C-alpha positions as CSV (number, residue, x, y, z in Angstrom):
1,M,-53.2,-7.2,-42.8
2,K,-50.4,-9.5,-43.4
3,R,-48.1,-6.6,-43.9
4,R,-48.8,-4.5,-41.1
5,M,-48.7,-8.0,-38.8
6,F,-45.0,-8.5,-40.5
7,I,-44.1,-4.7,-39.4
8,K,-44.9,-5.4,-35.8
9,Q,-43.1,-8.7,-35.8
10,L,-40.2,-6.6,-37.4
11,A,-40.5,-3.8,-35.2
12,L,-40.3,-6.2,-31.9
13,A,-37.3,-8.3,-33.2
14,A,-35.7,-4.4,-33.4
15,S,-36.3,-4.0,-30.4
16,V,-35.1,-7.1,-29.0
17,A,-32.1,-6.9,-30.8
18,A,-31.4,-3.5,-29.5
19,I,-32.3,-4.7,-26.0
20,G,-29.5,-7.7,-26.6
21,M,-26.7,-5.0,-27.3
22,G,-24.3,-4.5,-24.3
23,S,-25.2,-5.2,-20.5
24,T,-28.4,-4.2,-20.7
25,S,-29.5,-7.2,-21.6
26,L,-29.0,-9.4,-19.2
27,Y,-31.5,-7.8,-17.7
28,A,-33.7,-7.8,-20.0
29,Q,-33.4,-11.7,-19.9
30,G,-34.1,-12.1,-16.4
31,K,-30.5,-14.0,-15.3
32,T,-29.0,-14.0,-11.9
33,V,-26.5,-15.2,-9.9
34,K,-25.8,-15.4,-6.3
35,I,-23.0,-14.4,-4.5
36,G,-22.6,-14.1,-0.5
37,V,-20.5,-11.2,1.1
38,L,-19.1,-12.4,4.2
39,H,-17.8,-9.4,5.9
40,S,-18.2,-7.7,9.9
41,L,-19.6,-4.7,9.5
42,S,-20.1,-4.4,13.3
43,G,-18.2,-4.8,15.9
44,T,-14.1,-4.7,17.0
45,M,-13.9,-6.2,13.2
46,A,-15.4,-3.5,11.5
47,I,-12.5,-0.8,11.1
48,S,-10.7,-3.5,8.9
49,E,-13.8,-5.7,7.1
50,T,-16.8,-3.1,6.0
51,V,-14.2,-1.7,3.3
52,L,-14.0,-5.0,1.7
53,K,-17.5,-5.4,1.7
54,D,-17.7,-2.5,-0.4
55,T,-15.1,-3.2,-2.9
56,V,-16.7,-6.7,-3.4
57,L,-19.9,-4.2,-4.4
58,M,-17.4,-2.1,-6.7
59,A,-16.0,-4.9,-8.7
60,V,-19.9,-5.9,-9.0
61,E,-21.5,-3.4,-10.3
62,E,-17.8,-2.6,-13.0
63,I,-19.1,-6.8,-14.0
64,N,-22.8,-6.1,-14.3
65,A,-22.3,-2.5,-16.4
66,K,-20.0,-5.4,-19.0
67,G,-22.6,-7.9,-19.3
68,G,-22.5,-9.5,-15.9
69,V,-21.2,-13.8,-15.8
70,M,-21.9,-16.0,-19.2
71,G,-25.5,-13.3,-19.7
72,H,-26.2,-13.5,-15.7
73,R,-26.7,-10.4,-13.5
74,I,-24.3,-10.9,-10.3
75,E,-26.5,-10.4,-7.3
76,P,-24.6,-9.6,-4.1
77,V,-26.1,-11.2,-0.4
78,V,-24.7,-9.2,2.7
79,V,-24.6,-10.6,6.1
80,D,-22.9,-9.2,8.8
81,P,-21.5,-11.6,11.4
82,A,-20.8,-8.4,13.9
83,S,-17.6,-10.0,14.6
84,N,-18.9,-13.3,16.2
85,W,-16.8,-15.9,15.4
86,P,-19.9,-18.7,15.7
87,L,-22.4,-16.4,13.7
88,F,-19.7,-16.7,10.4
89,A,-20.4,-20.3,10.4
90,E,-24.0,-19.5,11.0
91,R,-24.5,-16.9,8.1
92,A,-22.1,-19.2,6.3
93,R,-24.6,-21.8,5.8
94,A,-27.8,-19.5,5.2
95,L,-26.1,-18.1,2.3
96,L,-25.2,-21.9,0.7
97,T,-28.4,-23.9,1.8
98,Q,-30.9,-20.4,1.4
99,D,-29.6,-17.7,-0.3
100,K,-28.4,-20.8,-3.3
101,V,-25.3,-18.7,-3.2
102,S,-22.3,-19.6,-6.3
103,A,-19.1,-18.6,-4.1
104,V,-18.8,-16.9,-1.0
105,F,-16.0,-13.8,-0.4
106,G,-15.7,-13.2,2.7
107,C,-13.9,-13.3,6.5
108,W,-11.1,-11.5,8.1
109,T,-9.3,-13.3,11.0
110,S,-8.6,-17.2,10.9
111,V,-10.9,-17.8,13.4
112,S,-13.2,-16.6,11.7
113,R,-12.2,-18.6,8.6
114,K,-12.2,-21.8,11.2
115,S,-15.2,-21.0,11.8
116,V,-17.3,-21.5,8.6
117,L,-14.6,-24.0,7.4
118,P,-16.1,-27.2,8.1
119,V,-19.4,-25.5,6.7
120,F,-18.2,-25.2,3.4
121,E,-16.5,-28.4,3.2
122,E,-19.6,-30.1,4.5
123,L,-22.0,-28.6,1.8
124,N,-19.1,-28.1,-1.0
125,G,-19.0,-23.6,-0.9
126,L,-16.5,-22.0,-2.6
127,L,-15.0,-19.6,-0.2
128,F,-12.7,-16.5,-1.5
129,Y,-10.7,-15.6,1.6
130,P,-8.9,-12.6,1.0
131,V,-6.7,-11.7,3.9
132,Q,-2.9,-12.7,5.0
133,Y,-2.7,-15.5,7.3
134,E,-0.9,-17.6,9.3
135,G,-0.8,-20.8,6.4
136,E,-0.4,-24.6,7.7
137,E,-4.2,-25.1,6.0
138,I,-4.9,-26.1,2.8
139,S,-8.8,-26.8,1.7
140,R,-10.4,-27.6,-1.4
141,N,-13.2,-25.5,-1.1
142,V,-11.2,-22.4,-0.2
143,F,-9.1,-20.3,-2.2
144,Y,-6.5,-17.8,-0.5
145,T,-6.2,-14.6,-2.2
146,G,-4.2,-12.9,0.4
147,A,-0.2,-14.1,1.8
148,A,0.7,-16.9,3.3
149,P,4.2,-17.1,5.8
150,N,6.4,-17.0,3.2
151,Q,4.9,-13.9,1.2
152,Q,4.5,-11.1,4.2
153,A,6.0,-12.7,7.8
154,I,9.2,-14.2,6.7
155,P,10.7,-11.4,4.4
156,A,9.3,-8.5,7.1
157,V,11.6,-10.5,9.7
158,E,14.7,-11.2,7.2
159,Y,14.6,-7.4,6.2
160,L,14.6,-6.5,9.9
161,M,17.5,-9.1,10.6
162,S,19.1,-6.9,7.6
163,K,21.6,-4.5,7.4
164,D,19.2,-2.2,5.1
165,G,16.4,-3.0,8.3
166,G,18.4,-2.0,11.0
167,S,20.1,-5.6,12.1
168,A,18.0,-6.4,14.8
169,K,19.2,-9.4,17.6
170,R,16.1,-8.8,20.0
171,W,12.0,-9.7,19.3
172,V,8.9,-8.8,20.2
173,L,6.1,-10.9,19.3
174,L,3.2,-8.9,19.9
175,G,-0.3,-9.9,18.8
176,T,-4.3,-10.1,19.9
177,D,-5.2,-13.4,21.3
178,Y,-6.0,-16.0,18.5
179,V,-4.9,-18.5,16.0
180,Y,-3.2,-16.4,13.5
181,P,-0.5,-14.4,15.8
182,R,0.0,-17.6,17.7
183,T,0.6,-19.9,15.0
184,T,2.5,-16.9,12.8
185,N,5.1,-16.6,16.2
186,R,5.1,-20.4,16.2
187,I,6.2,-20.1,12.8
188,L,8.7,-16.7,13.8
189,R,10.1,-18.1,16.7
190,A,11.5,-21.5,15.0
191,F,12.4,-19.3,11.6
192,L,14.5,-17.2,14.3
193,K,16.3,-19.8,16.5
194,S,17.0,-21.3,13.1
195,K,18.9,-18.1,12.3
196,G,20.6,-18.4,15.9
197,V,18.4,-16.6,18.2
198,A,18.2,-17.3,21.6
199,D,14.9,-18.0,23.4
200,A,16.1,-15.3,26.0
201,D,16.3,-12.5,23.1
202,I,12.9,-13.4,22.1
203,M,9.8,-11.8,24.6
204,E,6.2,-12.7,23.4
205,E,2.8,-11.0,24.0
206,Y,-1.0,-11.6,23.4
207,T,-3.8,-9.0,23.7
208,P,-7.6,-10.0,23.5
209,F,-9.9,-8.4,20.3
210,G,-10.5,-4.9,21.4
211,H,-8.0,-4.8,23.9
212,S,-7.2,-1.0,24.7
213,D,-4.7,0.0,27.2
214,Y,-1.4,-0.7,26.1
215,Q,0.8,1.2,28.3
216,T,2.2,-1.5,30.2
217,I,2.9,-3.7,27.8
218,I,4.8,-0.6,25.6
219,A,6.8,-0.1,29.1
220,K,7.9,-3.7,28.9
221,I,9.1,-3.4,25.3
222,K,11.1,-0.5,26.3
223,K,12.4,-2.0,28.8
224,F,13.0,-5.2,27.0
225,S,14.9,-3.2,24.3
226,S,17.1,-1.3,26.8
227,E,19.2,-4.4,26.9
228,G,22.2,-3.6,24.7
229,K,21.0,-5.2,21.3
230,K,18.7,-3.9,18.4
231,T,15.6,-4.7,18.9
232,A,11.9,-4.9,16.4
233,V,8.3,-5.8,17.2
234,V,6.6,-7.5,14.8
235,S,3.1,-7.0,15.6
236,T,-0.1,-9.5,14.7
237,I,-2.3,-6.9,16.0
238,N,-6.1,-7.2,14.4
239,G,-9.1,-4.9,15.0
240,D,-9.6,-1.8,16.6
241,S,-6.9,-2.4,18.8
242,N,-4.0,-1.1,16.4
243,V,-5.5,2.3,16.7
244,P,-5.0,2.4,20.4
245,F,-1.8,0.4,20.0
246,Y,-0.4,2.7,17.5
247,K,-1.6,5.8,19.6
248,E,0.6,4.7,22.9
249,L,4.1,4.1,20.7
250,G,3.3,7.7,20.1
251,N,2.7,9.2,24.1
252,Q,5.6,6.8,24.8
253,G,7.7,8.0,22.4
254,L,9.2,5.0,20.7
255,K,10.5,6.1,17.5
256,A,11.6,3.8,15.0
257,T,14.7,4.6,15.0
258,D,15.0,3.0,18.0
259,V,12.5,-0.1,18.1
260,P,10.9,-0.7,14.5
261,V,7.8,-2.6,14.8
262,V,6.7,-4.5,11.6
263,A,2.8,-4.9,11.2
264,F,0.9,-7.2,9.2
265,S,-2.9,-6.2,9.8
266,V,-2.0,-3.1,9.9
267,G,-2.1,-0.5,6.5
268,E,-3.9,2.6,5.5
269,E,-7.5,2.3,6.6
270,E,-6.5,1.0,10.4
271,L,-4.5,4.1,10.1
272,R,-7.1,6.4,9.2
273,G,-7.6,7.1,13.0
274,V,-4.4,7.7,13.7
275,D,-1.8,10.8,14.2
276,T,0.6,8.7,12.3
277,K,3.3,12.1,12.4
278,P,5.3,9.7,15.5
279,L,4.7,7.0,13.8
280,V,7.1,7.6,10.9
281,G,9.5,4.9,10.1
282,H,7.6,2.4,11.4
283,L,7.0,-0.7,9.2
284,A,4.1,-2.4,7.4
285,A,4.3,-5.7,5.3
286,W,1.7,-6.6,2.4
287,N,1.6,-7.8,-1.1
288,Y,0.0,-4.0,-2.1
289,F,0.2,-0.4,-1.0
290,M,-1.7,2.5,-2.1
291,S,1.6,4.6,-2.5
292,I,2.8,2.1,-5.5
293,K,3.5,3.7,-8.8
294,S,1.8,2.2,-11.9
295,P,-0.5,3.2,-14.1
296,A,-3.2,0.2,-13.6
297,N,-2.5,1.6,-9.5
298,T,-3.6,4.9,-10.6
299,E,-6.6,3.8,-12.6
300,W,-7.7,1.8,-9.5
301,T,-7.5,4.9,-6.4
302,K,-8.8,6.4,-9.0
303,K,-11.8,4.4,-9.7
304,W,-12.6,3.5,-6.2
305,A,-12.4,7.5,-5.4
306,T,-15.1,8.1,-7.5
307,Y,-17.2,4.6,-6.4
308,A,-16.9,6.1,-3.0
309,K,-17.7,9.5,-3.6
310,A,-21.0,8.0,-5.5
311,K,-21.8,5.6,-2.9
312,N,-21.3,7.9,-0.1
313,I,-19.2,5.8,1.5
314,A,-18.3,6.8,5.3
315,G,-14.9,8.2,5.5
316,H,-14.1,7.2,1.7
317,K,-16.2,9.6,0.3
318,D,-13.5,12.8,1.8
319,R,-10.7,10.5,2.1
320,P,-10.2,7.5,0.1
321,L,-8.1,5.0,0.8
322,T,-7.2,1.7,-0.6
323,N,-5.2,-1.4,1.2
324,D,-3.9,-4.9,0.9
325,P,-7.2,-6.9,1.1
326,M,-9.3,-4.4,-0.8
327,E,-6.7,-5.5,-3.4
328,A,-7.1,-9.3,-2.8
329,T,-10.7,-9.1,-2.8
330,Y,-10.7,-7.1,-6.0
331,I,-8.5,-10.5,-7.9
332,G,-10.5,-13.0,-6.2
333,I,-13.9,-11.5,-7.6
334,Y,-12.6,-11.0,-11.1
335,M,-10.6,-14.4,-11.0
336,W,-14.0,-16.1,-10.0
337,K,-15.7,-14.4,-12.6
338,Q,-12.6,-15.8,-15.7
339,A,-13.7,-19.6,-14.0
340,V,-16.7,-19.3,-14.1
341,E,-16.6,-18.2,-17.9
342,K,-13.8,-21.0,-18.7
343,A,-15.5,-23.3,-17.0
344,K,-19.1,-22.3,-19.1
345,S,-20.7,-23.0,-15.3
346,F,-21.6,-21.6,-11.9
347,D,-21.2,-25.6,-11.1
348,V,-18.6,-25.6,-7.9
349,D,-16.3,-28.5,-8.4
350,K,-16.3,-27.0,-12.7
351,V,-15.2,-23.4,-11.4
352,R,-12.7,-25.2,-8.6
353,A,-10.9,-26.9,-11.6
354,A,-11.5,-23.6,-13.8
355,M,-9.6,-21.5,-11.2
356,A,-6.3,-23.4,-11.6
357,G,-3.8,-21.4,-13.5
358,Q,-5.9,-18.2,-13.4
359,T,-3.8,-15.3,-13.6
360,F,-5.3,-11.4,-13.1
361,K,-3.1,-8.4,-13.6
362,A,-3.9,-6.6,-9.8
363,P,-4.2,-3.2,-9.3
364,S,-0.8,-2.8,-8.3
365,G,0.3,-3.5,-11.8
366,I,1.9,-6.7,-11.4
367,T,-0.4,-10.1,-12.5
368,S,-1.2,-12.7,-9.9
369,K,-1.4,-16.6,-10.5
370,M,-3.3,-19.0,-9.1
371,D,-1.3,-21.8,-7.8
372,E,-2.7,-24.9,-10.1
373,K,-2.1,-27.2,-7.0
374,N,-2.1,-25.2,-3.6
375,H,-5.2,-22.9,-3.8
376,H,-3.2,-19.7,-3.1
377,L,-1.8,-17.1,-5.0
378,H,1.7,-16.3,-6.3
379,K,2.0,-12.6,-5.1
380,A,5.1,-10.1,-4.6
381,V,5.8,-8.6,-1.1
382,F,6.2,-4.8,-0.7
383,I,7.7,-3.6,2.9
384,G,6.9,-0.1,3.4
385,E,7.3,2.6,6.4
386,V,4.7,4.8,7.6
387,K,4.5,8.4,6.2
388,A,3.4,11.5,8.2
389,D,0.5,11.1,6.1
390,G,-0.6,8.1,6.8
391,Q,0.9,5.8,3.5
392,F,3.6,4.2,3.1
393,N,7.0,4.6,1.4
394,V,7.8,1.2,0.0
395,V,11.7,0.5,1.4
396,W,11.8,-3.4,-0.1
397,K,9.8,-5.5,-2.6
398,T,10.7,-8.5,-4.2
399,K,11.6,-9.2,-7.7
400,G,8.1,-10.3,-9.1
401,P,5.6,-12.9,-7.5
402,V,6.1,-15.2,-4.9
403,K,4.6,-18.9,-4.4
404,A,3.0,-19.5,-1.7
405,Q,4.0,-22.0,0.8
406,P,0.8,-22.6,3.0
407,W,2.9,-25.4,5.0
408,S,5.8,-23.7,6.6
409,P,9.2,-25.2,6.4
410,F,10.3,-24.3,10.2
411,I,7.5,-26.5,11.4
412,A,8.6,-30.0,12.3
413,G,6.4,-32.5,9.5
414,N,5.8,-30.1,7.2
415,D,7.7,-31.2,4.2
416,K,5.6,-34.4,4.4
417,K,2.5,-32.8,3.6
418,K,1.0,-32.5,-0.1
419,D,-0.4,-28.8,-1.3
420,E,-3.4,-30.7,-3.9
421,P,-6.4,-30.5,-2.0
422,A,-7.8,-32.7,-4.0
423,L,-5.9,-35.6,-1.5
424,M,-7.9,-33.8,1.3
425,A,-11.1,-35.1,-0.4
426,E,-9.6,-38.3,-0.8
427,K,-8.8,-38.6,2.8
428,K,-12.5,-37.7,4.2
429,K,-14.4,-40.4,1.9
């Protein structure tokens, strides 16, 4: 009897040991940790944000397959704020208070980020924000994995001013009417004036979200550019308005050789529905392009293609594309994982401290670093020309990662502002 009992116990121990090997152990233990995914899956921003939700889910699947985070299976909680800015705040509050998520990955527009920021600061949540933005902000509750202006907007304008970029003398600052374009253009106007550009040589135009008729604006740009000085357009148009804007560029024959357009919110995904042949030579400034040649990028694009096909992701199952905010999203979730493991805790304060100095080899093949003080990534900068197939040919890049400057030096008073997010917390006490 004792012998049979011993054999049963031995068999049970062997079974438990077998389960404990590999990633299935965390499923057996039943440990989970929730994260929030806060991206517009409908409305004007769905064209850009939906794929970021899928990027989070791909990273989660990868991490879970390798054992999860500290023996916990990641459980993503996906919500759709539907391009409705107040709804972002409501959904963020529900994720933190009802779903009890450990971190949130989301937002695209700065107005959505500004909407949720008080919620994260009130409830001490963590937001990983994956899109280029206007700077002029630091929060102890946000990690900014997209570009600050000195990692995108300023280098792009400097390139267009250079001989290689066409020596532009007149400037059209064209954007969607909200905080990111207006603040970015305030910074760019100050920068241009510091370079001796007169107000008369700067044209500034804004259109609402979802705007679709660009005939009049393109005609005004053509007239502005016909006054004897080389002109360039800086576009901070966001969302699905990019499709009619670029179609109208083609319709009116505004070629890159005449008036180059550099965009900060247009990548491979936004050009998916556009005939890009008339747009060859127009530019985009990002920290990643799908066309970057590196073993790491080859591996990542293949991984995404396989995932998109397996999950039947609309558009991507037949024509898989990767872009900059996808890379920034991917970096963010892996850095969060690394910080949790370093802290040996999901506690927000401990994870926040452990994020300082985190590094991760990005899909571009370049190692990104989270700054120890300002919650922004050190990132390389690339400028690419649109090709006929909707991809980008890199025409300029930095020698390596650039440290973010959240407070633009071209805005008066910014030299007195500090980087340390902890100081912001102290002010509120």
